[in-house]
C-alpha positions as CSV (number, residue, x, y, z in Angstrom):
1,M,5.0,16.9,12.7
2,R,8.2,15.5,13.7
3,K,9.1,16.3,17.3
4,W,12.6,17.3,16.3
5,M,11.2,19.7,13.8
6,L,9.0,21.4,16.5
7,F,12.0,21.7,18.7
8,M,14.2,23.2,16.0
9,I,11.6,25.6,14.8
10,T,11.2,26.9,18.4
11,L,15.0,27.5,18.6
12,L,15.5,28.9,15.1
13,L,12.5,31.1,14.8
14,S,13.0,32.5,18.3
15,A,16.5,33.5,17.1
16,A,15.0,34.9,13.9
17,I,12.6,37.1,15.8
18,T,15.4,38.3,18.0
19,A,17.4,39.1,14.9
20,C,14.5,40.9,13.2
21,G,14.0,43.0,16.3
22,S,17.6,44.1,16.6
23,G,18.3,47.7,15.8
24,R,14.6,48.8,16.1
25,N,13.7,51.7,18.2
26,N,10.2,51.1,19.6
27,E,8.1,48.3,21.1
28,S,5.6,48.2,18.3
29,D,8.3,46.9,15.9
30,T,8.8,43.7,18.0
31,Q,5.1,42.8,18.5
32,P,3.2,40.4,16.3
33,M,1.2,42.6,14.0
34,G,-2.5,41.7,13.9
35,E,-5.7,43.6,14.3
36,S,-4.6,45.1,17.6
37,A,-1.1,46.0,16.5
38,S,0.2,48.8,14.3
39,V,-0.6,48.5,10.6
40,T,2.3,50.8,9.7
41,T,5.6,51.9,11.2
42,G,7.6,54.7,9.8
43,G,5.5,54.7,6.6
44,K,6.0,50.9,6.1
45,S,3.3,48.3,6.3
46,N,3.7,45.7,9.1
47,I,2.9,42.1,8.2
48,T,3.5,38.9,10.1
49,I,4.2,35.4,8.8
50,L,3.5,32.1,10.5
51,I,6.0,29.6,9.0
52,G,6.2,25.9,9.6
53,K,9.5,24.8,8.0
54,P,12.3,24.9,10.6
55,E,14.9,23.8,8.0
56,I,14.6,27.2,6.3
57,A,13.9,29.5,9.2
58,K,17.3,31.1,9.3
59,Q,17.4,31.7,5.5
60,F,13.8,32.9,5.4
61,E,14.5,35.5,8.2
62,Q,17.5,36.7,6.2
63,M,15.4,37.0,3.0
64,A,12.6,38.8,4.9
65,G,15.2,41.3,6.3
66,E,16.6,42.1,2.8
67,Y,13.0,42.5,1.4
68,S,12.2,44.9,4.3
69,K,15.2,47.1,3.4
70,M,14.1,47.3,-0.3
71,Y,10.4,47.7,0.1
72,K,7.9,49.5,2.4
73,T,7.1,46.4,4.4
74,N,8.3,45.3,7.8
75,I,8.1,41.5,8.3
76,T,7.9,39.7,11.6
77,L,8.1,35.9,11.8
78,I,5.9,34.0,14.2
79,P,7.2,30.7,15.6
80,L,5.0,27.7,16.3
81,G,6.5,27.6,19.7
82,G,6.0,23.9,20.1
83,Q,2.4,24.0,19.1
84,T,0.7,22.6,16.0
85,A,-0.4,25.1,13.4
86,Y,-4.0,24.4,14.5
87,E,-3.2,25.3,18.1
88,K,-1.1,28.3,17.2
89,L,-3.8,29.8,14.9
90,A,-6.5,29.3,17.4
91,T,-4.5,31.2,20.0
92,L,-3.6,34.0,17.5
93,Y,-7.1,34.5,16.1
94,A,-8.7,34.4,19.6
95,S,-6.3,37.2,20.7
96,G,-6.9,39.3,17.6
97,N,-3.3,38.8,16.4
98,A,-4.0,36.7,13.3
99,P,-0.9,36.4,11.1
100,T,-1.1,38.2,7.8
101,I,0.5,35.3,6.0
102,M,0.2,31.7,7.1
103,M,1.9,28.5,5.8
104,L,-0.9,25.9,5.9
105,G,-1.1,22.2,5.0
106,S,-3.9,20.0,6.1
107,E,-5.3,23.0,8.0
108,L,-6.2,24.8,4.7
109,P,-9.6,23.3,4.0
110,S,-11.0,24.2,7.4
111,M,-9.5,27.7,7.2
112,K,-11.0,28.7,3.9
113,G,-13.6,31.0,5.5
114,K,-10.7,33.1,6.9
115,L,-8.6,33.3,3.8
116,L,-8.2,35.8,1.0
117,D,-9.0,34.7,-2.6
118,L,-5.7,34.8,-4.5
119,S,-7.1,33.8,-7.9
120,N,-6.2,37.1,-9.5
121,Q,-2.5,36.9,-8.5
122,P,0.2,36.9,-11.2
123,W,1.8,33.6,-10.1
124,V,-1.5,31.6,-10.6
125,K,-0.9,31.2,-14.3
126,H,2.6,29.9,-13.7
127,A,1.6,27.2,-11.1
128,L,2.4,23.7,-12.4
129,P,-0.6,21.6,-13.4
130,G,-2.4,20.1,-10.4
131,T,-0.5,22.1,-7.8
132,L,-3.5,24.4,-7.1
133,D,-6.1,21.6,-6.8
134,Y,-6.0,21.3,-3.1
135,A,-6.2,25.0,-2.5
136,K,-9.2,25.7,-4.8
137,D,-12.8,26.0,-4.2
138,G,-14.6,26.5,-7.4
139,D,-12.9,29.4,-9.2
140,K,-11.3,30.7,-6.1
141,V,-7.7,30.0,-5.1
142,Y,-7.0,30.2,-1.4
143,G,-3.3,29.1,-1.3
144,M,-0.1,29.7,-3.2
145,P,2.0,26.4,-3.5
146,V,5.1,26.7,-1.3
147,N,7.1,24.1,-3.3
148,V,7.1,20.6,-4.6
149,E,8.3,17.8,-2.4
150,A,8.9,14.2,-3.6
151,F,9.5,11.0,-1.7
152,G,10.5,7.5,-2.6
153,M,13.7,5.5,-2.7
154,M,16.5,8.0,-2.2
155,Y,19.9,6.6,-3.2
156,N,23.6,7.4,-2.8
157,K,25.0,7.3,-6.3
158,A,28.5,6.4,-5.2
159,V,27.2,3.3,-3.4
160,L,25.2,2.2,-6.4
161,D,28.0,2.9,-8.8
162,K,30.3,0.7,-6.7
163,A,27.7,-2.1,-6.5
164,A,27.0,-2.0,-10.2
165,G,30.6,-1.9,-11.1
166,G,30.2,1.2,-13.2
167,S,27.8,4.1,-13.6
168,F,24.4,3.0,-12.2
169,D,21.5,3.3,-14.6
170,P,18.3,4.3,-12.7
171,S,16.1,3.3,-15.6
172,S,17.2,-0.3,-15.1
173,I,14.9,-0.7,-12.0
174,K,11.3,-1.2,-13.1
175,T,10.2,-4.1,-10.9
176,R,10.5,-5.4,-7.4
177,D,12.8,-8.2,-8.6
178,D,15.0,-5.6,-10.3
179,L,15.3,-3.8,-7.0
180,K,16.0,-7.0,-5.1
181,K,18.9,-7.9,-7.4
182,L,20.3,-4.4,-6.9
183,F,20.0,-4.8,-3.1
184,D,21.9,-8.1,-3.4
185,Q,24.7,-6.3,-5.3
186,I,24.9,-3.5,-2.7
187,T,25.1,-6.1,0.1
188,A,27.8,-8.0,-1.8
189,S,29.8,-4.7,-2.0
190,G,29.9,-4.5,1.8
191,E,27.2,-1.9,2.5
192,S,23.7,-2.1,3.8
193,A,21.2,-2.0,0.9
194,F,18.4,-0.1,2.6
195,H,17.6,2.1,5.7
196,F,14.0,2.1,6.9
197,S,12.9,5.0,9.1
198,P,10.2,3.8,11.5
199,M,8.6,7.2,12.3
200,D,4.8,7.1,12.0
201,W,4.7,10.1,9.8
202,S,7.0,8.5,7.3
203,L,5.2,5.1,7.3
204,G,1.6,6.5,7.7
205,A,1.8,9.6,5.5
206,H,4.4,8.7,2.9
207,F,4.8,4.9,2.5
208,T,1.0,4.5,2.4
209,N,0.9,6.9,-0.5
210,M,2.1,4.1,-2.9
211,M,-0.9,1.9,-1.9
212,F,-3.4,4.7,-2.3
213,G,-1.8,6.5,-5.2
214,T,-1.4,3.4,-7.4
215,Q,-5.0,2.1,-7.1
216,S,-5.6,3.7,-10.5
217,D,-4.0,6.1,-13.0
218,D,-7.3,8.0,-13.0
219,R,-7.6,10.6,-10.2
220,S,-11.4,10.2,-9.9
221,Q,-11.0,6.4,-9.4
222,R,-8.3,6.9,-6.7
223,H,-10.6,9.2,-4.8
224,Q,-13.5,6.8,-5.3
225,F,-11.3,4.1,-3.7
226,L,-10.9,6.4,-0.6
227,A,-14.7,6.9,-0.5
228,D,-15.3,3.2,-0.9
229,L,-12.8,2.3,1.9
230,K,-14.5,4.8,4.2
231,A,-17.9,3.3,3.3
232,G,-16.7,-0.1,4.2
233,K,-17.0,-1.4,0.6
234,V,-13.3,-2.5,0.2
235,K,-11.7,-5.8,1.3
236,L,-8.0,-5.0,1.4
237,A,-7.0,-8.6,1.6
238,D,-8.5,-9.1,-1.9
239,N,-6.9,-5.9,-3.3
240,P,-4.0,-6.7,-5.6
241,V,-2.3,-3.3,-5.1
242,F,-2.5,-3.6,-1.3
243,N,-0.9,-7.1,-1.5
244,G,1.8,-6.0,-3.9
245,W,2.6,-3.0,-1.8
246,L,3.0,-5.2,1.3
247,D,5.1,-7.7,-0.7
248,T,7.5,-4.8,-1.3
249,F,7.3,-3.8,2.3
250,D,8.3,-7.3,3.3
251,M,11.3,-7.2,1.0
252,L,12.4,-3.8,2.5
253,K,12.1,-5.3,6.0
254,E,14.4,-8.2,4.9
255,Y,17.1,-5.8,3.7
256,N,16.7,-3.2,6.4
257,Q,19.9,-1.9,7.9
258,F,18.2,-2.2,11.3
259,K,16.4,-5.5,10.7
260,K,17.0,-6.8,14.2
261,A,15.8,-3.6,15.9
262,P,13.5,-1.9,13.2
263,L,11.9,0.6,15.6
264,A,15.2,1.8,17.0
265,P,16.4,4.3,14.4
266,V,15.6,8.0,14.6
267,Y,15.4,10.4,11.6
268,D,19.1,11.4,11.8
269,D,20.2,7.8,11.6
270,G,18.8,7.7,8.0
271,T,20.5,11.0,7.1
272,L,23.9,9.7,8.3
273,A,23.5,6.3,6.8
274,L,22.8,7.6,3.3
275,A,25.2,10.6,3.4
276,N,28.1,8.5,4.7
277,G,27.5,5.7,2.2
278,K,26.6,3.1,4.8
279,A,23.3,2.4,3.1
280,G,22.5,2.5,-0.6
281,F,18.9,3.6,-0.2
282,W,16.7,5.4,2.3
283,F,13.0,5.8,2.0
284,M,12.6,9.5,2.5
285,G,11.9,12.8,0.7
286,N,13.9,15.6,-0.9
287,W,13.5,17.8,2.2
288,A,16.4,15.8,3.7
289,Y,18.8,17.2,1.1
290,P,20.1,20.2,3.2
291,Q,21.1,17.8,6.0
292,L,22.6,15.3,3.5
293,K,24.6,18.2,1.9
294,E,25.8,19.4,5.2
295,I,27.2,16.0,6.2
296,N,28.6,15.2,2.8
297,P,28.9,18.2,0.5
298,Q,30.3,16.1,-2.3
299,G,27.6,13.4,-2.2
300,Q,25.2,12.9,-5.1
301,Y,21.7,11.5,-4.5
302,G,18.8,10.5,-6.7
303,F,15.3,9.0,-6.6
304,L,13.9,5.7,-7.6
305,P,10.2,4.7,-7.6
306,V,9.1,2.0,-5.1
307,P,8.1,-0.9,-7.4
308,I,5.1,-2.8,-6.0
309,S,5.0,-5.6,-8.5
310,D,7.1,-7.6,-11.0
311,N,5.3,-6.2,-14.0
312,A,7.3,-3.3,-15.4
313,G,4.2,-1.8,-17.0
314,D,2.2,-1.5,-13.8
315,Y,1.2,2.0,-12.7
316,G,3.6,3.2,-10.0
317,N,6.6,1.2,-10.9
318,T,8.1,4.0,-12.8
319,Q,6.6,7.0,-10.9
320,I,7.7,8.7,-7.7
321,S,5.3,10.3,-5.2
322,A,5.3,14.1,-5.4
323,G,3.0,16.9,-4.3
324,V,2.6,20.3,-2.7
325,P,3.0,19.8,1.1
326,S,1.9,23.3,2.1
327,Y,0.5,26.7,0.8
328,W,1.1,30.3,1.5
329,T,-2.2,31.9,2.5
330,I,-3.3,35.4,3.5
331,D,-5.7,36.3,6.3
332,A,-9.0,37.9,5.1
333,T,-10.7,38.7,8.3
334,K,-8.3,40.5,10.7
335,S,-5.7,42.1,8.4
336,T,-6.3,45.4,6.8
337,P,-6.4,45.9,3.0
338,Q,-3.0,47.6,3.2
339,Q,-1.5,44.6,5.0
340,Q,-3.2,42.2,2.5
341,K,-1.7,44.1,-0.4
342,A,1.8,44.1,1.2
343,A,1.4,40.3,1.8
344,K,0.4,39.7,-1.9
345,D,3.3,41.8,-3.1
346,F,5.8,39.9,-0.9
347,L,4.5,36.4,-2.0
348,N,4.6,37.4,-5.7
349,W,8.2,38.8,-5.3
350,M,9.4,35.5,-3.8
351,V,8.5,33.5,-6.9
352,S,9.0,36.1,-9.7
353,D,11.9,38.3,-8.7
354,P,15.4,36.8,-9.5
355,Q,16.5,37.5,-5.9
356,G,13.4,35.8,-4.5
357,Q,13.9,32.9,-6.8
358,D,17.6,32.6,-5.8
359,Y,16.6,32.3,-2.2
360,Y,13.9,29.7,-3.1
361,V,16.2,27.5,-5.0
362,N,19.7,28.0,-3.6
363,E,19.0,28.9,0.0
364,F,15.8,27.0,0.8
365,S,16.7,24.1,-1.5
366,F,13.1,24.2,-2.7
367,I,11.9,22.6,-5.9
368,P,9.7,25.4,-7.5
369,A,6.0,24.7,-8.2
370,Y,6.1,27.2,-11.1
371,D,7.1,27.3,-14.7
372,N,8.7,30.8,-14.7
373,F,11.7,30.1,-12.6
374,T,15.0,31.2,-14.3
375,V,17.0,30.0,-11.3
376,K,17.2,26.2,-11.5
377,P,18.4,23.6,-8.9
378,D,21.8,22.2,-9.7
379,D,22.0,19.2,-7.4
380,L,21.3,15.7,-8.8
381,L,18.4,15.0,-6.3
382,S,16.4,18.1,-7.3
383,R,17.2,17.6,-11.0
384,T,15.9,14.0,-10.7
385,V,12.7,15.2,-9.2
386,M,12.2,17.8,-11.9
387,E,12.8,15.2,-14.6
388,Y,10.0,13.1,-13.1
389,L,7.8,16.2,-12.9
390,A,8.5,17.2,-16.5
391,S,7.8,13.7,-17.8
392,G,4.6,13.4,-15.9
393,K,5.9,10.3,-14.0
394,T,4.6,11.3,-10.5
395,L,2.1,9.8,-8.2
396,E,-0.5,12.0,-6.6
397,A,0.2,12.9,-3.0
398,V,-3.1,11.2,-1.9
399,G,-2.0,11.6,1.8
400,S,-3.1,15.3,1.5
401,Y,-6.7,14.0,1.6
402,F,-6.3,11.8,4.6
403,P,-8.2,12.9,7.8
404,A,-6.0,14.6,10.3
405,D,-5.5,11.4,12.3
406,G,-5.0,9.3,9.2
407,W,-1.3,9.0,9.2
408,P,-0.8,8.5,12.9
409,N,-3.3,5.6,12.9
410,M,-1.9,3.9,9.8
411,G,1.6,4.7,10.8
412,A,1.1,2.9,14.1
413,T,-0.3,-0.1,12.3
414,L,2.7,-0.2,10.0
415,Q,5.1,0.1,13.0
416,K,3.6,-3.0,14.4
417,Y,3.9,-4.8,11.1
418,L,7.5,-3.6,10.7
419,F,8.3,-5.0,14.2
420,G,6.6,-8.3,13.4
421,I,3.9,-8.3,16.0
422,I,0.9,-8.3,13.6
423,D,0.5,-10.0,10.2
424,R,-0.8,-8.9,6.9
425,A,-4.4,-9.8,7.7
426,E,-4.3,-7.6,10.8
427,V,-2.9,-4.7,8.8
428,A,-5.9,-5.0,6.5
429,K,-8.2,-5.3,9.4
430,E,-6.8,-2.2,11.2
431,F,-6.8,-0.1,8.1
432,E,-10.4,-1.0,7.3
433,A,-11.5,-0.3,10.8
434,Y,-9.8,3.1,10.9
435,W,-11.3,4.2,7.6
436,K,-14.8,3.0,8.5
437,N,-14.7,5.3,11.5
438,A,-12.7,8.2,10.0
439,K,-14.3,11.6,10.2
């Protein structure tokens, strides 16, 4: 997880807990509620939530406070406190203070033995196709999708309109060469064409997704590719998708705003470059929208796929990567049946009640993973993602199936390639070596 996120979540959630505790009259109200804490206070159920999204911490605390006033449930938020979710959960479970609700990502598979089966919940039938796959084990569903996140070539519409000499048509970009011509137009207009963020999580978890996600339009074959790579059966140097993907990477290096110092930018440099119109494109995801909106409330942003060939019909040239980054889960081992029911009621309220939906869409800037939302996002970026989802033009987030150390390892390799200290053959060699030894 990004270091700045860990820092911000510490600050924001600490503030949230302080706010939740204000006005309460006894110590039990301010304690994390687990096995050893009170199950009820004043006739209300006490539940705790471990949340891992710092960008929504303040808004989530406000929503939880309003819910607590309307229903017989007290909600206390638990910050990560600078720890990973793995570390935090180990501490909480060991002390008997397991959270009632946990937001889990890659931790979910190893946590299934401690999670409640949610397959009978009302929201299950409204989950978008494929969004439950990662959280299922047979017929059981151990996680409720938090939202849909997409990543790819985010663009500033005003910059592209200026470069195109009129209203830019996103459907006109279907190949690498199409994108190169647009980059040249942006450069000629006086702005940088592209901003490349060098963080390992962006390169290793997200940029790699195009290479893994476009190996085939058949899910079973994509996952067979992962298995074959792990078994040492794949020669990446001979893989046409791998080479096309790196050809695109090379082009992005050439047009990078920080070409002369490619490892220098931090996350916020990309936000500022795109929001202020100093770069036409930024490879990033829709989670950046709240910060873009804060910098430039009038800005309009969209998504383009990352083309990896000059054949418009190749799989991936008209699709963006999208998936569910995390799931709401409920503890099955330490929480009481009363707490578990209160947790299920709260989760269902978030995605079914108009007030919960309004928070989801308008306060959290979430793209819903459900088909029953009457509240719709009104910003161009979210609408663009929803159009890709509705038309089925999305790539599987294969990164969800990487080992825990997958993106740091591949991200480090791509940082070296971005900086120019290893060549293509060495990228292939390091990727193959990692996967052969991956656990």
